[in-house]
C-alpha positions in Angstrom: 109.4 48.2 -37.1 106.2 50.2 -36.9 104.5 47.9 -39.4 105.4 44.9 -37.3 104.0 46.5 -34.2 100.8 47.4 -36.1 100.4 43.9 -37.2 100.9 42.6 -33.7 98.3 45.0 -32.4 95.9 43.9 -35.2 96.5 40.2 -34.3 95.8 41.0 -30.6 92.6 42.8 -31.5 91.5 40.0 -33.7 92.2 37.5 -30.8 90.3 39.7 -28.4 87.4 40.0 -30.9 87.4 36.2 -31.3 87.4 35.6 -27.6 84.6 38.1 -27.1 82.7 36.4 -29.9 83.3 33.0 -28.3 82.1 34.4 -24.9 79.0 35.9 -26.5 78.3 32.7 -28.5 78.8 30.7 -25.3 76.4 33.0 -23.4 73.9 32.8 -26.2 74.2 29.1 -26.2 73.7 28.9 -22.5 70.8 31.3 -22.6 69.2 29.3 -25.4 69.8 26.0 -23.6 68.3 27.5 -20.4 65.4 28.8 -22.4 64.9 25.4 -24.0 65.0 23.7 -20.5 62.5 26.2 -19.1 60.3 25.7 -22.1 60.7 21.9 -21.7 59.9 22.2 -17.9 56.9 24.5 -18.6 55.6 22.0 -21.2 56.1 19.1 -18.8 54.3 21.1 -16.1 51.4 21.8 -18.5 51.2 18.2 -19.5 51.3 17.1 -15.9 48.5 19.5 -15.0 46.5 18.3 -18.0 47.0 14.7 -17.0 46.0 15.5 -13.4 42.8 17.2 -14.7 42.0 14.2 -16.9 42.7 11.8 -14.1 40.4 13.7 -11.7 37.7 13.8 -14.4 38.0 10.1 -14.9 37.9 9.4 -11.2 34.9 11.6 -10.8 33.2 9.8 -13.8 34.0 6.4 -12.3 32.7 7.5 -8.9 29.5 8.8 -10.5 29.1 5.5 -12.5 29.6 3.5 -9.3 27.0 5.6 -7.5 24.6 5.2 -10.5 25.3 1.5 -10.6 24.6 1.1 -6.8 21.4 3.1 -7.2 20.3 0.9 -10.0 21.2 -2.2 -8.0 19.2 -1.0 -5.0 16.2 -0.2 -7.3 16.6 -3.7 -8.8 16.8 -5.4 -5.4 13.8 -3.3 -4.3 11.8 -4.3 -7.4 12.8 -7.9 -6.9 11.8 -7.9 -3.3 8.4 -6.3 -4.3 7.9 -9.0 -6.9 8.8 -11.8 -4.4 6.4 -10.2 -1.8 3.7 -10.0 -4.4 4.2 -13.6 -5.4 4.2 -14.7 -1.8 1.1 -12.7 -1.0 -0.7 -14.1 -4.1 0.3 -17.6 -3.1 -0.9 -17.1 0.5 -4.2 -15.6 -0.8 -4.6 -18.5 -3.2 -4.0 -21.0 -0.4 -6.3 -19.1 1.9 -9.0 -18.9 -0.8 -8.8 -22.6 -1.4 -8.7 -23.3 2.4 -11.9 -21.2 3.0 -13.6 -21.8 -0.3 -16.6 -23.5 1.3 -17.0 -21.0 4.2 -19.9 -19.0 2.6 -21.9 -22.2 1.7 -21.3 -23.8 5.1 -22.3 -20.5 6.9 -25.5 -20.2 4.9 -26.5 -23.9 5.7 -25.8 -23.7 9.4 -29.0 -21.9 10.5 -31.5 -23.9 8.4 -29.9 -27.2 9.5 -29.8 -26.0 13.1 -33.5 -25.1 12.9 -34.3 -28.5 11.3 -32.5 -30.4 14.0 -34.4 -28.5 16.7 -37.7 -29.2 15.1 -36.9 -32.8 14.7 -35.9 -33.0 18.4 -39.4 -31.9 19.4 -41.5 -34.8 20.8 -44.2 -36.2 18.5 -47.0 -38.5 19.7 -48.1 -39.6 16.3 -46.2 -42.8 15.1 -46.4 -41.6 11.5 -44.8 -38.3 12.4 -42.2 -40.1 14.4 -41.3 -42.2 11.4 -40.9 -39.0 9.3 -38.8 -37.5 12.1 -36.4 -40.5 12.1 -36.0 -40.2 8.3 -35.4 -36.4 8.4 -33.0 -36.8 11.3 -30.9 -39.2 9.2 -30.9 -36.7 6.4 -30.0 -33.8 8.8 -27.2 -35.9 10.4 -25.8 -36.7 6.9 -25.8 -33.0 6.1 -24.0 -32.2 9.3 -21.5 -34.9 8.6 -20.9 -33.4 5.1 -20.4 -29.9 6.7 -18.0 -31.4 9.3 -16.0 -33.0 6.5 -15.6 -29.5 5.0 -14.2 -28.1 8.2 -17.3 -27.4 10.4 -16.9 -28.0 14.1 -19.0 -27.1 17.1 -17.6 -24.6 19.7 -17.0 -26.4 23.0 -18.8 -24.1 25.5 -20.8 -26.0 28.1 -18.8 -26.3 31.3 -16.0 -24.3 29.8 -14.6 -20.9 31.0 -16.3 -18.1 29.1 -14.1 -17.0 26.1 -15.4 -13.9 24.3 -13.4 -15.0 21.2 -15.7 -18.0 20.7 -18.8 -17.2 22.8 -21.3 -14.5 23.4 -22.9 -14.1 26.8 -26.7 -13.6 26.5 -27.4 -14.0 30.2 -25.7 -14.4 33.6 -26.8 -16.6 36.5 -25.4 -17.6 39.8 -24.4 -21.1 40.7 -22.4 -21.2 44.0 -21.2 -24.7 43.3 -19.4 -23.7 40.1 -16.6 -21.4 39.4 -17.1 -17.8 38.2 -17.3 -17.3 34.4 -18.1 -20.9 33.8 -20.7 -21.5 31.0 -23.9 -22.9 32.7 -25.9 -23.6 29.5 -25.8 -23.0 25.8 -28.7 -21.2 24.2 -27.5 -21.6 20.7 -24.7 -23.8 19.4 -21.6 -22.0 18.1 -19.5 -23.2 15.1 -16.0 -23.0 13.9 -15.0 -23.3 10.2 -11.5 -24.6 10.3 -9.7 -22.0 12.4 -12.3 -19.3 12.0 -15.3 -18.5 14.2 -18.3 -19.0 11.9 -20.9 -18.3 14.6 -20.2 -17.7 18.3 -22.0 -19.8 20.9 -24.8 -18.0 22.7 -24.3 -18.9 26.4 -25.4 -18.3 30.0 -22.4 -17.5 32.2 -22.0 -18.1 35.9 -21.5 -14.9 38.0 -21.2 -15.3 41.7 -22.7 -12.7 44.1 -24.7 -11.0 41.4 -27.1 -9.3 43.9 -24.2 -8.0 46.1 -22.4 -6.6 43.1 -25.6 -4.8 41.9 -26.2 -3.4 45.5 -22.6 -2.1 45.6 
């Protein structure tokens, strides 16, 4: 009887040991599972953090590349604009040079031709001299026509209102029958070369009440 009781006690102890072992094994398994999950979560968190850093780096690199690209584009557009401006300026200068190519020659010929015309306009009593004058006048007129074909034109001054852009007043007189600042006479002819003043006209300008103004 005692042996049976002993055996029963042994069996109960064995069962309890087995149960405790199962519980411990279960706890260990759960702990190990939890640890694996935590490790897995930690790994995922690290991977996510790493990906976020890489993404931020790539975004920063892209932003910098876009800024550099915009900067280069702006520099390119600026250089292109400079080139176009230079081309346009050179073209304008070339057109202007061609347009005013004869200005220097025309300017140098004005004074001697002007003097020649004045000399030829002087009266001559000798018939032989008169014949020479007629011949030289024809030559002078031809020269003037050539200069006009190159763009020379006289400044219209006589009877016009004084304009300092095209005229130079060398004297003032008073003519009560004419308006103030009207050109009364031309002392020396003025000339334009195309749209440029080659030589201003030397004129006498009408000024009313000159004496009264001087007294005041």
